[in-house]
C-alpha positions in Angstrom: -41.7 -10.3 67.7 -38.1 -9.4 66.9 -37.3 -13.0 66.2 -40.3 -13.2 63.8 -39.2 -10.1 62.0 -35.7 -11.4 61.6 -37.1 -14.7 60.2 -39.1 -12.8 57.5 -36.1 -10.6 56.6 -34.0 -13.7 56.1 -36.5 -15.0 53.6 -36.5 -11.7 51.7 -32.7 -11.4 51.7 -32.4 -15.0 50.5 -34.7 -14.3 47.6 -32.5 -11.4 46.6 -29.3 -13.3 47.0 -30.5 -16.0 44.6 -30.1 -13.5 41.8 -26.5 -12.7 42.8 -25.7 -16.5 42.7 -26.4 -16.4 39.0 -23.5 -14.0 38.3 -20.3 -15.0 36.4 -18.2 -13.5 39.1 -17.1 -16.4 41.3 -16.0 -14.1 44.1 -19.4 -12.5 44.3 -21.1 -15.8 44.2 -19.1 -17.0 47.2 -19.8 -13.8 49.0 -23.5 -14.1 48.4 -23.4 -17.8 49.4 -21.7 -16.8 52.7 -24.2 -14.0 53.4 -27.0 -16.4 52.6 -25.7 -19.0 55.0 -25.6 -16.4 57.7 -29.1 -15.3 57.0 -30.4 -18.9 56.9 -28.7 -19.5 60.2 -30.3 -16.5 61.8 -33.7 -17.3 60.3 -33.6 -20.9 61.7 -32.5 -19.8 65.1 -35.2 -17.1 65.1 -37.8 -19.7 64.1 -36.6 -21.9 67.0 -37.2 -18.9 69.4 -40.6 -18.1 67.9 -41.9 -21.6 68.3 -40.0 -22.3 71.5 -38.2 -25.2 69.9 -41.4 -27.2 69.6 -40.9 -30.0 67.0 -37.7 -28.4 65.7 -34.2 -30.0 65.9 -32.0 -28.8 68.7 -29.3 -27.6 66.2 -31.7 -24.7 65.2 -31.0 -23.1 68.6 -27.4 -22.7 67.5 -28.0 -22.2 63.8 -26.9 -18.5 63.7 -23.3 -19.1 65.0 -23.0 -22.0 62.6 -24.2 -19.7 59.7 -21.7 -17.0 60.8 -19.0 -19.7 60.7 -20.0 -20.8 57.2 -20.2 -17.1 56.2 -16.6 -16.5 57.3 -15.4 -19.5 55.3 -17.3 -18.4 52.2 -15.9 -14.9 52.5 -12.4 -16.2 52.8 -13.0 -18.3 49.7 -14.5 -15.2 48.0 -11.4 -13.1 48.9 -9.0 -15.8 47.6 -11.0 -16.1 44.3 -11.0 -12.3 43.9 -7.3 -12.0 44.6 -6.6 -14.8 42.0 -8.9 -13.2 39.4 -7.1 -9.8 39.9 -3.8 -11.6 39.7 -4.8 -13.4 36.4 -6.1 -10.1 35.0 -2.9 -8.2 35.9 -0.9 -11.0 34.3 -3.0 -10.8 31.2 -2.6 -7.0 31.1 1.1 -7.3 31.5 1.2 -10.0 28.8 -0.9 -7.9 26.4 1.4 -4.8 27.1 4.5 -7.0 26.5 3.3 -8.4 23.2 1.0 -5.8 21.7 1.5 -2.4 20.3 -0.1 0.4 22.3 -1.1 2.5 19.2 -2.7 -0.1 16.9 -3.5 -3.0 19.3 -1.7 -5.4 17.0 1.1 -7.7 18.0 4.4 -5.9 18.5 7.9 -6.5 17.4 8.7 -8.9 20.3 5.8 -11.2 19.5 6.5 -11.1 15.8 10.0 -12.1 16.3 9.0 -15.1 18.4 6.5 -16.1 15.7 9.2 -15.9 13.1 11.6 -17.9 15.2 9.0 -20.6 15.6 8.2 -20.6 11.9 12.0 -21.0 11.2 12.2 -23.9 13.6 9.2 -25.5 12.0 10.8 -25.1 8.5 14.0 -26.8 9.8 11.9 -29.8 10.9 9.6 -29.8 7.8 11.4 -28.1 4.9 8.0 -27.9 2.9 6.4 -25.8 5.7 7.6 -22.4 4.6 5.7 -19.5 5.7 5.7 -16.2 3.8 6.6 -13.0 5.4 5.4 -9.6 4.1 7.1 -6.5 5.4 5.1 -3.3 4.7 6.4 0.2 4.9 4.2 3.2 4.5 5.6 5.6 1.9 6.4 9.1 3.0 4.6 8.7 6.3 6.8 11.5 7.8 4.7 13.9 5.6 1.6 12.8 7.4 3.1 13.6 10.8 4.3 16.9 9.4 0.9 17.9 8.0 -1.4 16.5 10.6 0.7 16.3 13.8 2.1 13.3 15.6 -1.1 12.6 17.5 -3.1 12.5 14.3 -0.3 10.4 12.8 -0.8 7.8 15.5 -4.6 7.8 14.8 -3.8 7.2 11.1 -1.5 4.2 12.2 -4.4 2.8 14.2 -6.7 3.2 11.1 -4.2 1.4 9.0 -3.9 -1.4 11.5 -7.7 -1.8 11.6 -7.8 -1.7 7.7 -5.2 -4.5 7.6 -7.0 -6.6 10.1 -10.0 -6.5 7.7 -8.0 -8.3 5.0 -6.5 -10.8 7.5 -7.3 -14.4 7.0 -7.6 -17.1 9.7 -4.3 -18.4 10.9 -2.3 -15.4 9.7 -0.3 -13.2 12.1 -0.3 -9.4 11.7 1.6 -6.8 13.8 3.2 -3.4 13.8 7.0 -4.0 13.5 7.9 -0.5 14.5 7.5 3.1 13.2 5.4 3.0 10.1 6.2 -0.7 9.3 3.8 -3.6 9.5 4.5 -7.3 9.2 2.2 -10.0 8.0 3.0 -13.8 8.4 1.0 -16.1 6.2 0.1 -19.6 7.1 2.4 -22.6 6.4 -0.2 -24.3 4.2 -0.8 -21.4 1.9 0.8 -21.4 -1.5 4.0 -19.3 -1.7 2.6 -17.6 -4.7 -0.3 -16.3 -2.6 2.0 -13.8 -1.0 2.0 -11.5 -4.1 -1.8 -11.7 -4.1 -2.1 -10.8 -0.5 0.3 -7.9 -1.0 -1.9 -6.6 -3.8 -4.9 -6.7 -1.5 -3.0 -4.8 1.2 -1.9 -2.1 -1.3 -5.5 -1.8 -2.6 -6.8 -1.4 0.9 -4.2 1.2 1.7 -5.3 3.3 -1.3 -8.8 3.7 0.3 -9.2 7.2 1.8 -8.4 7.8 5.4 -9.5 11.0 7.2 -7.0 12.9 9.3 -8.7 15.8 10.7 -9.7 18.1 7.8 -7.4 16.1 5.4 -8.3 13.1 3.3 -5.3 10.9 3.0 -4.5 8.2 0.4 -1.6 6.2 1.6 0.9 4.2 -0.5 3.0 1.3 0.7 6.1 -0.7 -0.3 6.2 -4.4 0.5 9.2 -6.8 0.7 8.4 -10.5 0.6 10.6 -13.3 2.1 10.2 -17.0 2.4 11.0 -18.5 5.8 13.1 -21.5 5.0 15.6 -23.6 6.8 18.5 -21.6 5.3 17.9 -18.9 7.8 19.6 -19.1 11.2 18.4 -15.9 12.8 15.2 -13.8 12.7 17.3 -10.7 11.9 18.5 -12.3 8.7 14.9 -12.8 7.5 14.0 -9.2 8.3 17.1 -7.9 6.6 16.3 -9.8 3.4 12.7 -8.6 3.4 14.1 -5.1 3.9 16.4 -5.5 0.9 13.4 -6.5 -1.2 11.5 -3.5 0.2 14.4 -1.2 -0.9 14.2 -2.5 -4.4 10.4 -2.0 -4.5 11.0 1.6 -3.2 13.5 2.3 -6.0 10.9 1.2 -8.5 8.7 4.1 -7.4 7.0 2.4 -4.4 3.4 1.1 -4.1 4.6 -2.3 -5.3 5.7 -5.6 -3.7 9.0 -7.3 -4.5 10.0 -10.8 -3.5 13.5 -11.3 -2.1 16.1 -13.3 -4.0 19.7 -14.0 -3.1 21.1 -11.7 -5.8 19.7 -8.7 -3.8 22.4 -9.1 -1.2 24.9 -7.9 -3.7 22.7 -5.0 -4.8 23.7 -2.3 -2.2 27.4 -2.4 -3.4 26.3 -2.6 -7.0 23.8 0.2 -6.7 26.4 2.5 -5.1 28.9 1.8 -7.9 26.2 2.5 -10.5 25.2 5.7 -8.7 28.8 7.0 -9.0 28.9 5.8 -12.6 25.6 7.5 -13.4 26.8 10.8 -11.9 29.9 10.5 -14.1 27.6 9.7 -17.1 25.7 12.9 -16.6 28.9 14.9 -16.8 30.2 12.9 -19.7 27.0 13.2 -21.7 26.5 9.4 -22.0 22.7 9.7 -21.6 20.5 9.9 -24.7 16.9 9.7 -25.9 15.1 7.0 -27.9 11.6 7.7 -29.1 8.6 5.4 -29.3 5.6 6.4 -31.5 2.1 6.7 -30.2 -0.2 5.7 -33.1 -3.8 5.5 -34.1 -5.1 2.0 -33.7 -7.3 2.4 -36.8 -4.9 3.9 -39.3 -1.4 3.6 -37.8 -0.9 7.3 -38.1 1.6 8.6 -35.5 0.0 10.9 -33.0 3.2 11.8 -31.1 6.3 10.3 -29.6 7.4 9.4 -26.1 11.1 10.2 -25.2 12.7 7.3 -23.4 15.9 7.8 -21.6 18.8 5.5 -22.3 22.3 5.2 -20.9 25.2 4.3 -23.3 27.3 2.6 -20.6 30.9 2.2 -21.6 31.0 -1.5 -20.7 27.4 -2.7 -20.3 26.1 -1.2 -23.5 22.8 0.6 -23.9 20.8 0.4 -20.7 17.1 1.1 -20.5 15.7 3.6 -17.9 14.3 0.8 -15.7 17.9 -0.3 -14.8 19.1 3.1 -13.5 16.1 5.4 -12.7 15.5 3.6 -9.3 19.2 4.2 -8.5 18.9 7.8 -9.5 15.9 8.2 -7.3 17.6 6.5 -4.3 20.9 8.4 -4.9 19.4 11.9 -5.3 20.2 12.2 -9.0 16.7 12.1 -10.4 16.3 15.9 -10.6 19.5 16.3 -12.5 18.4 13.6 -14.9 15.1 15.3 -15.3 16.8 18.6 -16.3 19.0 16.7 -18.7 16.1 15.0 -20.4 14.3 18.4 -20.9 17.4 19.8 -22.5 17.7 16.8 -24.9 14.1 16.8 -25.7 14.0 20.5 -26.5 17.2 20.3 -28.6 15.6 17.4 -30.5 12.4 19.3 -31.2 14.4 22.2 -32.5 16.4 20.0 -34.9 13.2 18.3 -36.2 11.4 21.5 -36.8 14.5 23.1 -38.4 14.9 20.2 -40.8 11.2 19.9 -41.6 10.9 16.4 -39.9 8.2 17.8 -37.7 5.6 17.7 -40.5 2.4 18.0 -38.5 1.7 20.8 -35.9 -0.6 18.4 -34.1 2.1 16.0 -33.1 4.1 16.2 -29.8 7.0 14.8 -27.9 6.3 13.6 -24.3 8.6 13.1 -21.4 7.9 11.3 -18.1 8.0 12.7 -14.6 8.5 10.6 -11.6 6.6 11.1 -8.3 9.8 12.5 -6.8 9.9 15.3 -9.4 6.5 16.6 -8.5 6.8 20.0 -6.8 10.3 20.8 -8.3 10.2 24.5 -8.9 13.5 24.4 -10.9 12.0 21.8 -13.2 9.3 24.4 -14.3 12.0 27.0 -14.8 14.2 24.6 -16.8 11.3 23.8 -19.1 10.5 27.5 -19.8 14.2 28.3 -20.3 14.8 25.4 -22.7 11.6 26.2 -24.7 12.6 29.8 -25.1 16.2 29.0 -25.8 15.4 26.7 -28.7 12.3 28.5 -30.0 10.0 25.5 -29.4 6.2 25.8 -29.1 5.1 24.7 -25.6 2.3 22.7 -27.2 4.9 20.5 -28.9 6.0 19.2 -25.4 3.8 16.9 -23.3 4.5 16.0 -19.7 3.4 12.5 -18.5 2.5 12.8 -14.9 1.9 10.0 -12.4 -1.3 9.6 -10.4 0.3 11.2 -7.4 -0.1 14.6 -9.3 -3.8 14.2 -8.6 -4.0 12.4 -5.3 -1.3 14.4 -3.3 -3.0 17.3 -1.6 0.0 19.0 -0.2 -0.4 22.8 -0.3 3.1 23.2 -1.9 2.2 20.7 -4.6 -1.2 22.4 -5.3 0.7 25.7 -5.9 3.1 23.9 -8.1 0.3 22.4 -10.2 -1.1 25.9 -10.7 2.2 27.1 -12.0 2.5 24.1 -14.2 -0.8 25.0 -15.9 0.6 28.4 -16.7 3.3 26.8 -18.8 0.8 26.0 -21.6 2.1 22.5 -21.9 0.2 19.4 -22.9 -0.4 17.2 -19.9 -1.0 13.4 -19.9 -2.1 11.2 -16.9 0.2 8.2 -16.9 -0.4 4.6 -15.8 -4.2 5.0 -15.3 -5.6 2.0 -13.5 -2.5 1.2 -11.5 -4.0 2.4 -8.3 -7.1 4.0 -6.7 -7.7 7.6 -7.5 -10.5 10.1 -8.0 -11.5 11.2 -11.5 -12.7 14.7 -10.6 -9.2 16.3 -10.5 -8.7 15.4 -14.2 -10.7 18.5 -15.1 -8.8 20.7 -12.6 -5.4 19.8 -14.1 -6.7 20.0 -17.7 -5.2 16.7 -18.9 -5.6 16.3 -22.7 -4.8 12.5 -22.7 -4.8 9.4 -20.5 -2.4 6.6 -20.8 -3.6 3.2 -19.5 -1.2 1.2 -17.3 0.6 -1.4 -19.3 -0.6 -4.2 -16.9 -4.0 -4.0 -18.7 -2.6 -5.2 -22.1 -2.1 -8.9 -21.2 -5.6 -9.2 -19.8 -7.5 -7.0 -22.1 -8.9 -9.9 -24.3 -10.1 -12.1 -21.4 -10.0 -10.4 -17.9 -13.1 -8.6 -16.9 -11.2 -6.3 -14.5 -8.9 -5.0 -17.3 -11.8 -4.5 -19.7 -13.7 -2.6 -17.0 -10.8 -0.3 -16.4 -10.4 0.3 -20.1 -14.1 1.2 -20.4 -13.8 3.5 -17.4 -10.8 5.3 -18.9 -12.7 5.7 -22.2 -15.7 7.1 -20.4 -13.5 9.5 -18.5 -11.8 10.5 -21.7 -15.2 11.3 -23.2 -16.3 13.2 -20.1 -13.1 15.4 -19.9 -12.3 15.5 -23.7 -9.1 13.4 -23.3 -7.4 11.1 -25.7 -7.0 7.5 -24.3 -3.8 5.7 -25.1 -3.1 1.9 -24.4 0.4 1.0 -23.5 2.3 -2.3 -23.8 0.5 -3.6 -26.9 2.4 -6.7 -28.0 0.1 -8.4 -30.5 -2.6 -7.8 -33.1 -5.2 -9.4 -30.7 -4.5 -6.9 -28.0 -4.6 -4.1 -30.6 -8.1 -5.2 -31.8 -9.3 -5.8 -28.2 -8.4 -2.2 -27.2 -10.1 -0.9 -30.3 -13.3 -2.8 -29.5 -13.4 -1.3 -26.1 -13.3 2.2 -27.6 -9.6 3.0 -27.1 -8.4 5.0 -30.2 -4.6 5.1 -29.7 -1.9 2.8 -28.7 1.8 2.3 -27.9 3.9 -0.8 -27.8 6.6 -2.9 -29.5 4.1 -4.6 -31.8 3.1 -1.2 -33.2 6.5 0.5 -33.2 9.5 -0.1 -30.9 11.6 2.6 -29.2 14.3 3.8 -31.8 17.0 6.4 -32.1 16.4 9.8 -33.6 17.8 8.8 -37.0 15.7 5.6 -37.1 12.6 7.5 -36.2 13.1 9.9 -39.1 13.4 6.9 -41.5 10.3 5.4 -39.9 8.3 8.6 -40.4 9.4 8.8 -44.0 8.5 5.3 -44.7 5.1 5.7 -43.1 4.5 8.9 -45.1 5.4 6.9 -48.3 3.1 4.0 -47.4 0.2 6.0 -45.8 -1.5 2.8 -44.5 -5.3 3.1 -44.9 -6.3 0.0 -42.8 -5.4 -1.1 -39.4 -2.1 -2.6 -40.5 0.4 -2.9 -37.7 3.3 -0.5 -38.0 5.5 -3.4 -37.2 4.7 -4.9 -40.6 7.1 -2.1 -42.0 10.0 -4.3 -40.9 11.8 -1.4 -39.1 12.0 -3.4 -35.8 
């Protein structure tokens, strides 16, 4: 009876083991096969006992020991397979830890350097196979850690890594290079010019809101681009050059991408020399203002004037602000420059009002603030002091603020914005459309005008995106009672295109170029004498 029960159990166990044989775990399959062999051997020997060997092979009488032997062999194989699988898994885990970043899960610096070295070797063999490298640095990420804590900062880095992976294309390599820096390596078969487009996609993706606890963050980035060609002998040289391009982009205010060129290697020494010269220029009063009118696109009537800083360099001549403002920001001189501009602007307003040049109370003089100047308490004190000192109406001065004035939610900046509103100054949102920003804060800061980013002017006649942004600005202007001003108008066709889209005011060299205070007085008097009634360009007055 016991032998019969054992035979029945063997059949039941074998039926159950068949399911285990279907698993992907090879060790478990071998283990199940060994157990099955043992049960088969036991069942056959039990059958031999039940039927007293009648009509059965003699081997059935010793089937159970044979099954046990097969079971032992299978279990030894199962153990070997399991040990090998665990060894491979450990190696994979060690490899992942060696070549991947623990916070983002992306490739780490070690792997990226190996990829760059391989790309340089390929470029040496095939000079046409030049991969493009994009080095991304998150602007002011230390403030994220300070506001949200380092653990939340790590979570933000993870979110950034995930966001960058979503814009990754097949064959591209993405990794975290260290700290708040990420590196993207494009494919060799991609057009080198595609790097700028990929950089724009990355910056746009970064501008999307990221939640950090109770905070909603909108990050900005700075990108340096370098081409991996045969002229590079070391990986460190490539990274250094991409870093130089990144520094240039940062001096331009950040949130842009700059491609490296060989002249940038001389920039650090030149920038330091210019920084010293700029500090001396502040003391020697070599900085002055030029003025560019903002006019009606219908009548040419001047609405106001933008003050543009110039440097009368003793050897280089008159330098525009774009050539030294980035150096002032990097060298810590931007705040002193700002105070100097406020003094010059208020002095000029006083002189114009005193001599009757300021003929219309509705006109204004605007000055630009950089992102670095936001939150500067002394700046507000300087504005109030200069206005009172020269007896200038606050409504005659307009501050042009960057988008960061709306998107930065730091508590200290919120308090600064409230104090700014108490100054009774006109406020203009500058470079609308250059990034991603919410429109609701327009009402909170009481902007009275919106200036479009100058990048819209070249595409306003044909590009749907530029036209859509202009329409969005015009709609926002109507909703919040703001004037909309187009910048960078360089032709009559652009002027007419902006007019068709509902933009009422414009600024650009085609309408009227920047000019000195004396030239501006002559320009105003000529316009008063001519009083153009149609949409004649102010450049037709031949004062360029």
